[in-house]
Structure formats: structure tokens, C-alpha cells
N, C-alpha and C positions, 0 to 999 in steps of 0.2 A: 136626548135626555137633557133636561133643565133642573137645576136647583133653585128653589123658590123659598125665601125667607119672608114669612109674614109677621106683622107686628099689630098689637092692638093699641090704637092711638085714642087717647081719652076724649079727644074732641071729634074726630072724624070716623072712628071705629076701626075695624080690621082694614089693614092696608098692606099692600105688597111692599116690603122695605127694600129688598135687593134680590135680582136674579142673575144667575150666571149659567151658561153665557147670557150676556146682556141682550134681552129681548123684550118686546111689548107683550104682555100676557093679555089675551082678549078678555072682554067683560064677563063672558059666561064662565070663564075658569076662575076669574077674580071672584065673582058672586059665589061660585060653587065653594071656593076656599074660604070665603067669609061663613057661609052656612056651616061648613065642616068645623071651622075653628070655634065658632060660637057655641056649638054643642059640647065642647071638651071642658071638663072639669079638672080632670087629673092627668098627671104627665103619663103618656103612653104613646107606643108606636102603633099606627094602624094603617090599613090600606082603603082606598076608595077608587071605584072605577067611574069614569065619566066619558061618555062617547067612546072614541077608540083609545082613550088615555087611561093610563093607570097611575094613581098618585099614591105614594109611600110617604106617609105623614108621621112627623114626630112632635106632638104637642108638649110645651114645657114652659116653665116660668123661671125668671132669675130675681134676684133681690134687686131693689132700686129705691134710691132716696127721693126720686122726683116723681114716681108713679102713684097713682091712686092705690091705697092698700099696700104700698111699698113693694109692689110685684109688677114686673113687666111680663105681659103675656105674649108668647112667641110660638109660632109653628113653623118647622121646617118641612118642605115638600120636595120629593124627588119625582119629576113628571117624566114618565117614559110611555112609549108607544108600542113596544114589543112585549110578548110574554116572558116572564121569567120563572125560574124554578123557586121552590121554597128555600133552597140553600142560598141563592143569590138575594133573596128577600132577607134573610136572616144577616147575611153580610151587610146589607144596607142599613138594617136596624142597628147593627153594632157601630157602624161608621157615624150614624146619626147620634148615638149615644156619646161617642167619643167627641163629636163637635160640640155637644151641650157641655160637656166636662170642660173643654177648653174655654167656652164662653164664660162659665162659672168661675174659672180659675183667675179671671181678671175682675177685681172687685169694682173697677171703674168703668167697666164696659157698657153698663145701662145707659151711660150719657149719650153714647153714639146713636141710640134709637130717638133721640130728640133733634135730629139734624134738621127737620122740617121747621122747627120752632127756634132756630139758631138765633134769630134777631132778638128773641125774648131774653136772652142771657147776657151776662157781662163778659168782658173779654177772657178772663180767666176760664170760665165755663166753656165759652166758645172754642177755646183751644183743646180742652177736654173732649168735647163733643166731636170736633173734627178728627182728633187722633183715634178716638174709639170707633168712629163710623169707618174710617179707613181699616182698622184691624178687623172688624166685622166682615168687611168685604173680602179681605185677604182669607178669613177663615171659611167663608163660603166658596171661594174659588179653591181652596185646598180640598175641601170636602168634594167638590165636583170631579176634581183629578184623581182623588182617592177612590171615589166610587167607580169612576170609569175603569180605572185599572183593576180593582178588585173584581168587578163584574166581568171584565174581559178574561181575567184569569180563570174564574169560575166556570165561564161559558166555555172556555178552552178544555178545561178538566172534564167537563160533561161530555164534549164532543169526543174526546179521547176515549171516555168510558163506552160511549154508544159505539164508536168504531171498533173497540176491543170486543164488545159484545157481538157485532156484526161479523167479525173475524172468527170469533168462537162458534157461532151458529154454522157459518159457512164450512168450517173444518169438521164440525159434528156431523153435517150432512155428508161430507166426503167419507167419514168413517162409517156410516150407515151404508153408503153405496158400497164400499169395499166388503162389509160383512154380508150384504145381500148377495153380492157376487160370490163370496166365498160358499154361502149356503147353496146357491144355484149350481156351483161347480161340484160340491160334494154330492148333490142329489143326482146330478148327470152321471157321475162316475162310480155311484154305489151299485153294488151287483143285485141287491134285493131290498125288500120293505124293511127286513130286521136289520140289516146294516145301516139303512138310513136312520132307523130309531135309535140305534146304539152308537152312531156316529158322534164321537166326542167333539169334533170340530163344529158340527152343526149346532150341538148344545152350546158350545162356548160362544158361538157367533150369535144365537138367540139371546143368550144372557148379556152379551156386550150391547146388543140392540136395545134390550131393556134398559141398560144403565145410560146408553146415549140418549134415549128418549126422556128418562127422568132428568138428566142433566140439562138437555135443551130446555126442558120445561121451566127448571129453576133459573136458567139464563134468561129466558123471555120474561118471566116475572121480574127479575132484576131490571132488565131493559125497560120495561113499561113503567117502573118506579122512577127510574132516572129521568125519563122523558115526561113524567108527570101527565100520562095520557089518560083521559078520562072516558068511560063509556056512558051509556044512558043511566046506569046505576050509579055512577060516582067513579071514584079513582079505581083503575083496574086492580083487582086483587085476586089472590089464589083462593076464590071461594069454592063452595062444594060443586057447583055446577061447572065451573072450569075444570075442576079436578076430575070430575066424572067424564068429561070430554076426553081429557088425556087418557084416562083408563079405557074409554071406548076405543080410541085410536089404537092403543097398544093391542087391545083384543083383536081389532080387525087386521092389524099386522100379523098377529099369530095365526089368525084363520088363513090369511093369504099363504103364509108359509106351510101350514098343514095342507092347503089345497095343492101346493106345489109337490108335496110328498105322496099325496093320494094320486096325482096325476102320473107320477113316475111308477107307482104301484100298478096302475092300470096299464 
């Protein structure tokens, strides 16, 4: 993960002001950031995919006494290589907004973005520029560590949720196995077909199986949502076709049980 702060310089155009961790951003990425930033007019958070990279961007402006139109145009970008969930994306958006609030809370901070033109200013302004530029760097570093920590926590929460879902499914399958064994045992020990049909234990086990299947289906949908898994039609959801498949599976299970009863009768 890399945090990139871009700045629109009135003479040279969009330029990367600072990155953390400190790294050389290749020209292709720089050009892409330039294209993305020049298309923005309003403050907003948005994402952009490039090669195997995902860029989470926040375009904003701050008041400035030295910039054209009295506004400095800036863009914050979080560059990552792995897939992230909507929850993590929302967390990053919140952290970016918090960063912008911190920037705006300092009325003199605009001076720091003129560090490349330092020699054009008098001594008092040079001191302001250097002080503000150091503050901006510290804020970018803080954002990096906050983002890293928050995304790590969110990722751990999601892993725990997935593991709990896996455990729940495993335990549900064990319950199904027990109910099927109970049914089989009752069928084998029943004296005739009438006793099988009237057997309350068999009826209860079939009812339990129906409930387990419904609960499993609900847990499966929840797990797919957490993992943000997509199929050819988009995000996996409980549509009519999937629901029909579940009902078909339940019907097949009931037919299987009925077959066991008939086999016993024969």
C-alpha cells in the first residue's frame, strides 16, 4: 500500500507532491493520476483500477492566498494491489475525509505546497513554507499508518466472520448426519409400514432436516455477501433460481427418505 498526495502546480500542472512510504512512482501511474485528477471538478471519493492496481482517490480543494482562484487543487490516492471489501473501502473513504479536515484546520498549510518555488519567496515566507511542508508530510504518514491499522482490523473481522460461518456449516452438516442416522435407525426397528408413517421420531427428524437446510442456505448467502463473491450475473444473491435449487434439493432429500420407507415396506 502507498499513499500518494498529488497537487496541481500552476506552472507544471499535476504533480506528485509526496508519497509514503517514500517511493518512485513510475511514469505510467503518474500519467494516470494526472488524467484522473484533471477530470475532477467536485470534491469526492472515487476508485479507479489500473493494471493490477486499485486506486482509491479523494479529490479536494483548500483555500490559498497564493494559488490561482485562491484554491489549491489536491488529490489523495491510496494505491493497493489486493482486493478489498466494500467495508474496507468505506473505512478508507472515512480516513481520507478525516485527512482533509486536518489539512483544512490549518489556515497556513497552503504555503507548504509551494516548496518547489521556495527561492521565489522572502525569508519569512520560506519559513512558513518549510514548516507547512513538514506538517503535510507528517499528516500523510499518519494517514498511511491509520489506513494500515484500520484495514488490518477490518480484514481480521472478515476472516473471523468467514471462519464462524465455516464452523456453523460444518456443525449443521453434523446435525444433518445425526438426523439421517436417527431416521435410518427408526426405519430399521419399526415393525410395519403403519408404524413407520406414524413414527413421531421420524417426523421430528424430517422437520429438523428441513430447518437445518433452510438455516444452511441463509448462512451460505451471508458468507457469499461477506466475501463479496461475484458470479457471471453479478454479486451472488438469493434470486429465484437459487431459491428454486434449494427447494429442489429439499424435495430430493424427502424423496430419498420416502424411498427408504418404501424399501422397508417391501
